[in-house]
C-alpha positions in Angstrom: 59.4 63.7 64.2 59.3 66.7 61.9 56.7 68.1 63.6 59.4 68.2 66.9 61.8 69.7 65.1 59.2 72.4 63.8 57.9 72.9 67.6 62.1 73.6 68.6 62.1 75.9 66.0 59.5 77.9 67.6 61.0 77.0 70.9 64.6 78.9 69.9 62.4 81.7 68.1 60.9 82.0 71.6 64.5 81.7 73.3 65.3 84.4 71.0 62.5 87.1 72.1 63.5 86.3 75.6 67.0 87.6 75.3 66.0 90.8 73.2 67.8 89.5 69.4 66.7 88.3 65.9 66.3 84.9 65.3 69.5 85.2 63.1 71.4 87.0 66.0 70.4 84.1 68.3 71.8 81.8 65.6 75.0 83.9 65.5 75.3 83.2 69.3 74.9 79.6 68.8 78.0 79.5 65.8 80.3 82.4 66.9 83.7 81.6 69.5 83.2 80.0 72.8 84.8 80.7 75.7 87.8 77.9 75.9 91.2 79.8 75.6 92.8 76.2 75.1 92.3 72.9 74.3 90.2 71.0 77.1 89.6 67.3 77.4 85.9 66.5 78.7 84.2 63.4 79.2 80.6 62.6 78.8 79.0 60.1 81.3 76.8 57.3 79.6 73.4 58.4 80.1 73.5 62.2 80.6 70.3 64.0 79.4 70.8 67.0 77.0 70.1 69.1 79.5 72.6 67.8 82.1 75.4 67.9 78.9 74.4 71.5 78.6 74.7 72.0 82.0 78.2 70.2 82.0 79.7 72.1 79.2 78.7 75.7 81.2 80.5 74.2 84.0 83.9 73.2 82.4 83.7 76.5 80.8 82.9 75.1 77.2 80.0 76.9 76.3 78.7 80.3 77.4 74.7 79.6 77.6 73.2 75.9 78.1 69.9 77.2 76.8 71.5 78.3 73.3 73.6 75.0 73.3 70.0 72.8 74.1 67.7 74.9 71.8 70.2 74.9 69.2 71.2 71.2 69.5 67.1 70.5 69.8 66.3 73.1 66.7 68.5 70.6 64.5 67.3 67.3 65.9 70.5 66.0 67.1 69.5 65.7 70.9 69.4 62.0 70.5 72.4 62.2 68.7 74.9 63.1 71.3 77.2 60.1 72.3 79.1 59.5 75.5 82.5 59.4 75.7 85.9 61.1 75.7 86.3 64.4 73.8 88.8 67.1 73.1 87.3 70.9 72.4 89.3 72.9 70.9 90.0 76.7 71.8 87.3 78.9 71.1 84.9 76.2 70.0 81.7 77.5 69.1 78.1 75.9 70.8 77.7 74.5 67.3 80.9 73.1 67.2 80.5 71.4 70.3 77.8 69.5 69.4 79.1 68.3 66.3 82.0 66.8 67.7 79.5 65.5 70.3 77.0 63.8 67.8 80.1 63.1 65.6 81.7 60.5 68.0 85.3 61.2 67.3 86.5 60.3 70.9 89.4 61.9 72.1 92.1 59.4 71.7 94.8 58.8 74.6 97.9 57.4 73.6 101.1 56.0 76.0 104.4 55.4 74.3 106.5 52.2 75.7 110.1 52.5 74.9 112.2 49.7 73.8 114.1 48.1 76.5 111.8 48.1 79.2 111.5 45.4 81.3 107.8 44.3 81.9 107.6 45.2 85.8 108.5 48.6 83.9 106.3 48.6 81.9 103.4 47.8 84.2 104.3 50.5 86.3 104.3 52.6 83.3 100.6 51.4 82.6 99.4 52.4 86.3 100.3 56.2 85.8 98.7 56.3 82.3 95.9 58.5 82.8 92.1 57.1 81.7 93.3 53.8 81.9 91.1 51.8 84.5 91.8 48.4 86.4 94.5 46.1 87.7 97.1 44.0 85.8 96.6 40.4 87.1 100.3 39.4 86.9 103.5 40.8 85.3 104.2 39.2 82.3 107.5 37.8 81.4 110.4 39.9 79.7 110.5 39.6 76.0 106.4 39.1 75.7 105.2 42.3 75.3 105.9 45.1 72.0 107.3 48.2 72.7 105.5 50.8 70.5 103.1 53.4 71.0 99.6 52.3 71.8 96.0 54.3 71.4 93.2 54.0 74.0 90.1 56.1 75.6 89.5 56.7 78.5 88.2 54.4 80.2 89.9 51.6 78.6 91.6 48.6 80.9 95.4 48.5 81.7 95.3 44.4 81.3 93.9 45.4 77.9 96.8 47.4 76.9 98.9 44.4 78.2 97.0 41.9 76.0 97.5 44.2 72.9 101.2 44.2 73.9 101.6 40.4 74.0 99.6 40.1 70.8 101.5 42.7 68.8 104.5 40.8 69.9 103.3 37.5 68.8 102.5 38.6 65.5 106.0 40.0 65.2 107.8 37.3 65.9 105.9 35.4 63.6 106.5 37.7 60.9 110.0 38.1 61.1 110.8 34.4 62.5 110.1 33.3 59.0 111.8 35.9 57.5 115.2 34.9 59.3 119.0 34.2 57.8 119.4 30.7 57.1 122.6 30.3 59.3 121.6 31.9 62.6 122.2 29.0 65.7 118.9 29.7 67.3 117.4 26.8 68.4 114.1 28.6 68.9 112.1 31.9 68.5 112.4 32.6 72.6 116.4 32.9 72.2 116.3 34.9 69.4 114.1 36.7 71.8 116.7 36.9 74.4 119.7 37.9 72.4 117.4 40.8 70.7 116.8 42.1 74.5 120.4 42.2 75.0 121.2 44.1 71.9 118.7 46.7 72.5 120.3 47.3 75.9 123.6 47.6 74.7 122.9 51.0 71.8 120.1 53.1 70.8 121.6 53.5 67.6 119.6 52.0 64.8 122.4 51.3 62.1 124.5 49.3 64.9 122.0 46.7 66.0 123.1 44.3 63.2 126.9 44.4 63.5 126.5 44.3 67.6 124.0 41.3 67.0 126.7 39.8 65.0 129.4 40.2 67.3 127.5 38.2 70.0 126.7 35.4 67.5 130.5 35.3 66.5 131.2 35.1 70.1 128.7 32.4 70.5 130.1 30.5 67.6 133.6 30.4 68.9 132.4 29.8 72.6 133.7 32.6 74.2 131.6 34.5 76.7 129.2 37.5 75.8 129.9 39.6 78.6 127.3 41.8 78.2 127.4 44.8 80.6 123.3 45.0 80.9 123.1 41.2 81.8 125.4 41.9 84.6 123.3 45.0 85.6 120.2 42.4 85.3 121.9 40.1 87.7 123.0 42.7 90.1 119.6 43.8 90.4 117.6 40.6 90.0 115.9 42.5 87.0 114.7 45.5 89.1 116.2 48.1 87.2 117.9 50.5 87.2 121.3 50.2 89.0 121.9 53.4 89.9 125.3 53.4 90.3 128.6 52.1 88.2 129.6 49.1 87.8 132.1 47.8 89.5 134.6 44.7 88.9 133.5 42.7 91.7 130.3 43.0 89.7 131.5 41.0 86.6 132.3 37.8 88.7 128.8 37.5 90.8 127.7 34.4 90.2 124.4 34.6 88.8 122.7 32.9 85.8 122.2 36.2 83.8 125.5 37.5 84.4 127.4 36.6 80.8 130.7 37.6 82.2 130.4 34.2 84.5 128.1 31.8 82.1 128.5 30.7 78.8 125.8 30.7 76.1 122.4 32.7 76.3 121.4 33.5 79.6 118.1 32.0 80.7 115.7 34.3 79.2 115.3 38.0 78.1 116.5 40.7 80.3 114.0 43.4 78.8 111.6 44.0 76.1 113.5 44.5 72.8 111.7 46.5 69.6 111.3 45.3 66.2 114.6 46.3 64.8 116.4 44.6 67.9 114.7 41.3 66.7 115.6 41.8 63.3 119.0 42.4 63.9 119.5 39.1 65.4 117.5 37.4 63.3 119.6 39.0 60.0 122.3 40.7 61.3 125.6 41.7 58.9 128.3 39.6 58.4 131.5 40.3 60.0 134.3 38.7 61.7 134.1 41.1 64.8 134.4 39.9 68.1 134.8 43.4 70.3 133.3 46.3 70.8 134.0 49.5 72.8 132.1 52.7 73.2 133.9 55.4 70.9 132.6 58.5 72.5 130.2 59.8 70.4 127.2 57.5 71.3 128.0 54.9 69.3 130.9 52.0 69.3 133.8 51.1 67.4 134.6 47.5 66.3 137.3 45.0 66.3 138.4 41.7 64.8 141.4 41.0 67.3 142.2 41.6 71.2 145.1 43.4 70.2 142.7 45.8 68.1 140.2 45.8 70.9 143.2 47.1 73.6 144.0 50.3 71.3 140.5 51.3 71.0 140.1 50.3 74.8 143.0 52.7 75.1 141.3 55.6 73.2 138.2 55.4 75.3 140.2 55.8 78.4 141.5 58.9 77.0 138.3 60.4 76.0 137.2 59.3 79.6 140.1 61.6 81.0 139.7 64.8 78.9 136.2 64.9 79.3 135.4 68.8 80.6 133.2 69.1 83.8 130.3 69.9 81.9 130.3 66.5 79.8 131.0 64.5 83.0 127.8 66.3 84.5 126.0 64.7 81.7 127.3 61.5 82.1 126.4 61.0 85.8 123.2 59.1 84.8 125.4 56.8 82.9 126.9 53.8 83.8 130.8 53.4 82.8 133.1 50.6 83.6 136.9 51.1 82.9 138.3 47.9 81.9 141.4 46.6 84.1 142.4 44.5 81.3 144.9 42.2 82.9 142.8 41.0 85.4 139.9 39.6 83.2 139.1 36.5 81.7 139.0 36.1 77.7 138.1 39.8 77.0 135.9 42.7 78.0 133.9 44.7 75.8 133.6 48.1 78.4 130.3 48.8 76.6 128.7 52.0 77.7 125.1 51.4 79.3 123.1 54.1 79.7 121.1 54.3 83.0 118.2 55.4 82.0 115.7 52.7 80.2 115.9 53.7 76.6 
């Protein structure tokens, strides 16, 4: 092996003489800035020879000279250390730096961010568009079985493998949090908790509110009241195919559907989306409150009430805020689903919860 290194050193020197420079100037050419002006991702296929890699790097604009790169790699006895995979090459990377990256095996890591509150069908669609993933997903998982997070992967990983990782992550999370649940929550099983967590997830994107909203729904369940959650109506109207892309109407609240919590009592049959960890924690360890109503406060959050009279006043304030919105504010809210309650026409009570049409 030592003899081969010596041979390539002499070849390196020979190449130097061919291009009319010294060994020092040739090595300088090997370590000087490369031609890339911006960071670039490249993919080295399995089985490529050093010459093929050098030619590919030249074609991609990563190096100036395949010959210098080839002899430089061989002179350092690293031709057999090249690893297949996807790599991120920084701007102005020298030929030597490229060699170090390809022999170091630190492949470029991609990521896909799964927002909280997506349905499983939406997640499958998102993964279908993710660059670098291959293959199809065998079937759409049930809502509530996938944990929204940021998942890292390499080019060539399968979409099904990401689904499995999301399912495993949800199972681990549920096992952990179920063991830490409050002793007085009414859930018969973890599936019921995930169902309510999915509703909480769709009701607010504000972390500080989740436990309070969870307490409102739990108080309603305890009193035998309907949950009356707008997101469940949207789910019922679209049969789970979100988004709705229009306002909710009063007639929507009366649609006969097992997921419409303005019609049914108790929890719907299952989750309406995939909740994140915070929403699951919220329903398993809610704050203690006597509130049974909440309505948008005009700032993106909600105001809570213990009595129906308080709630009516809060609704009036919310309606006043809506009436006073400027044209610019109205334009920014075009993608929002809003219901302005007609209080005398509704059974029990009405929450008038602002539900974002864009999935959180």
